TIMARBA-178954 format. One record per residue (C-alpha): x, y, z. Coordinates in steps of 0.2 Angstrom, whole numbers, padded with zeros to 4 digits, always signed. Layout:
BEGIN
XYZ ...
//
This chain:
BEGIN
+0141+0082+0059 +0151+0075+0073 +0153+0056+0077 +0152+0060+0095 +0133+0064+0093 +0129+0049+0084 +0123+0034+0091 +0120+0018+0080 +0103+0013+0083 +0089-0001+0081 +0074+0012+0079 +0056+0005+0084 +0043+0018+0084 +0030+0011+0095 +0022-0003+0104 +0012-0018+0103 +0018-0036+0101 +0012-0052+0093 +0007-0058+0109 -0006-0043+0110 -0017-0049+0095 -0030-0060+0097 -0032-0071+0081 -0048-0076+0073 -0054-0084+0057 -0066-0071+0049 -0071-0083+0035 -0076-0068+0024 -0065-0071+0010 -0054-0060+0001 -0046-0044+0007 -0052-0026+0011 -0040-0012+0005 -0036+0003+0016 -0027+0018+0015 -0019+0029+0029 -0004+0038+0036 +0011+0028+0042 +0022+0042+0049 +0024+0061+0049 +0040+0071+0045 +0048+0085+0053 +0038+0083+0068 +0044+0078+0085 +0035+0061+0089 +0030+0054+0106 +0047+0046+0108 +0055+0064+0106 +0063+0059+0089 +0062+0068+0073 +0063+0062+0055 +0067+0075+0043 +0060+0072+0027 +0077+0075+0019 +0082+0061+0027 +0067+0049+0026 +0062+0053+0008 +0076+0043-0001 +0072+0027+0007 +0053+0030+0003 +0059+0031-0015 +0073+0020-0014 +0077+0004-0024 +0073-0009-0009 +0057-0001-0007 +0052-0001-0026 +0057-0018-0027 +0048-0025-0012 +0031-0016-0017 +0033-0022-0035 +0035-0040-0029 +0020-0038-0016 +0032-0043-0003 +0033-0028+0007 +0024-0034+0023 +0023-0029+0042 +0022-0039+0057 +0010-0039+0071 +0020-0028+0083 +0038-0025+0084 +0049-0040+0086 +0055-0044+0105 +0071-0048+0101 +0083-0034+0102 +0096-0044+0092 +0101-0035+0074 +0097-0050+0065 +0080-0052+0071 +0076-0034+0070 +0082-0033+0052 +0071-0048+0048 +0053-0048+0044 +0045-0064+0048 +0032-0069+0036 +0023-0080+0049 +0020-0066+0060 +0016-0052+0045 -0001-0046+0046 -0002-0031+0033 +0004-0031+0015 +0008-0014+0007 +0002-0011-0010 +0010+0006-0011 +0020+0019+0000 +0021+0037-0005 +0025+0055+0002 +0011+0068+0003 +0017+0084+0010 +0026+0080+0027 +0017+0063+0028 +0022+0046+0022 +0006+0038+0016 +0002+0019+0012 -0012+0008+0004 -0013-0009+0012 -0022-0025+0015 -0020-0040+0026 -0009-0055+0022 -0014-0073+0018 -0011-0080+0036 -0020-0079+0053 -0013-0063+0058 -0018-0055+0041 -0038-0062+0044 -0038-0052+0060 -0030-0037+0051 -0045-0039+0038 -0058-0041+0051 -0053-0027+0061 -0054-0016+0045 -0072-0022+0042 -0077-0018+0059 -0071-0001+0058 -0055-0002+0068 -0042+0009+0063 -0025-0001+0063 -0010+0010+0068 +0008+0009+0061 +0025+0011+0068 +0042+0011+0058 +0054-0001+0061 +0072+0005+0054 +0090+0006+0056 +0099+0023+0059 +0108+0034+0070 +0103+0047+0083 +0110+0065+0081 +0107+0078+0095 +0104+0095+0088 +0100+0109+0100 +0093+0097+0112 +0082+0088+0099 +0085+0070+0092 +0085+0069+0074 +0087+0051+0066 +0100+0051+0052 +0106+0037+0041 +0089+0029+0040 +0087+0013+0032 +0069+0006+0033 +0065-0012+0037 +0046-0010+0036 +0031-0003+0046 +0023-0014+0059 +0006-0013+0066 +0005-0008+0084 -0007+0000+0096 -0004+0019+0101 +0009+0024+0088 +0023+0035+0093 +0018+0046+0077 +0001+0053+0081 -0005+0053+0064 +0000+0035+0059 -0018+0028+0059 -0028+0020+0045 -0039+0033+0038 -0051+0026+0026 -0058+0009+0018 -0055+0011-0001 -0063-0006-0005 -0071-0021+0001 -0066-0037-0009 -0075-0050+0002 -0088-0055-0011 -0091-0069-0024 -0078-0071-0036 -0089-0077-0050 -0089-0061-0059 -0090-0063-0079 -0080-0051-0087 -0092-0050-0101 -0104-0042-0089 -0094-0026-0092 -0100-0016-0106 -0091-0016-0122 -0085+0001-0121 -0068+0008-0114 -0060+0026-0114 -0042+0028-0116 -0034+0044-0108 -0018+0049-0117 -0006+0053-0103 +0005+0062-0116 -0009+0074-0122 -0010+0089-0109 -0028+0092-0116 -0034+0076-0108 -0039+0069-0125 -0051+0053-0125 -0050+0039-0136 -0066+0029-0136 -0064+0011-0139 -0080+0001-0143 -0085-0017-0148 -0072-0027-0152 -0059-0014-0148 -0064-0013-0131 -0066-0033-0129 -0049-0035-0135 -0042-0023-0122 -0052-0031-0108 -0046-0048-0112 -0028-0042-0113 -0029-0033-0096 -0036-0049-0089 -0023-0059-0097 -0007-0049-0094 -0012-0040-0078 -0010-0049-0063 -0018-0033-0054 -0032-0033-0065 -0035-0052-0064 -0036-0050-0045 -0050-0036-0047 -0060-0045-0060 -0059-0061-0049 -0063-0053-0033 -0075-0039-0037 -0095-0041-0040 -0107-0028-0045 -0096-0018-0056 -0106-0006-0067 -0106-0005-0086 -0094+0007-0085 -0074+0004-0085 -0060+0014-0093 -0043+0018-0093 -0038+0034-0085 -0020+0042-0083 -0011+0025-0083 -0024+0018-0072 -0040+0007-0072 -0054+0016-0066 -0071+0007-0062 -0089+0011-0054 -0097-0001-0044 -0116-0003-0043 -0115+0007-0026 -0108+0022-0036 -0090+0020-0027 -0077+0024-0039 -0061+0012-0039 -0044+0016-0046 -0031+0002-0049 -0013+0005-0056 -0009-0003-0072 +0010-0012-0072 +0021-0003-0084 +0021-0017-0097 +0002-0018-0097 +0001+0000-0101 +0014+0000-0114 +0004-0015-0123 -0012-0005-0122 -0004+0011-0128 +0004+0002-0143 -0014-0006-0147 -0022+0011-0145 -0010+0020-0156 -0011+0007-0169 -0031+0011-0171 
//
């Protein structure tokens, strides 16, 4: 790779600024959770740049991304920063953050994300937009170098900072696709309303063996989940109307709502290990 072809750059893939967003207080309670595409790879975007999967994938699976996702601190701002200085571009301002990413992964040539609003005014606007059927778009903010290859601009040496919310993204696919859940309901759910029966699918067994847990065993698992898992506690505090079916399936909690919707929630590793130890001890 010739250094003469490389230009160190702040990469901003798309549009709107914080000033473009009208802030409202929806007053609706907790956060809806949505899923969508953040960008595509190996495709020339509207800015005539190409992100090769081989260049971007290491960042998606990198230590920084994993750490921020684990801490629930990977957030995106309401529009890219206006200031062009490197320090500001590398900084995510929590006061301007509107979206919190719960998970980011690769599906084919797409970078996918699961997300919700943040706990500030920008986040409330983001939540209300989701509830009203708006499909927020996203744009990569990153550091990298532009290499000209046969007249095409490839982004190399990528360091992802975040994905910001924008209007009219440079990647045509970078829109919200579906609403997974709506948690803006009463938080007075009683864990005892869940039927005392659970299923645990052994992820180490290729046949999908199911171990039935009933009565005291199921109640123990439910109580342990609520005590040990921040993810589960959040769901049980914010979701009302769960059916009488709740189970652990392939390291995820599976629940069915009274509307017939199936919800999945990843378990933290330490919680899954605790439950596995209990199940194997039965």
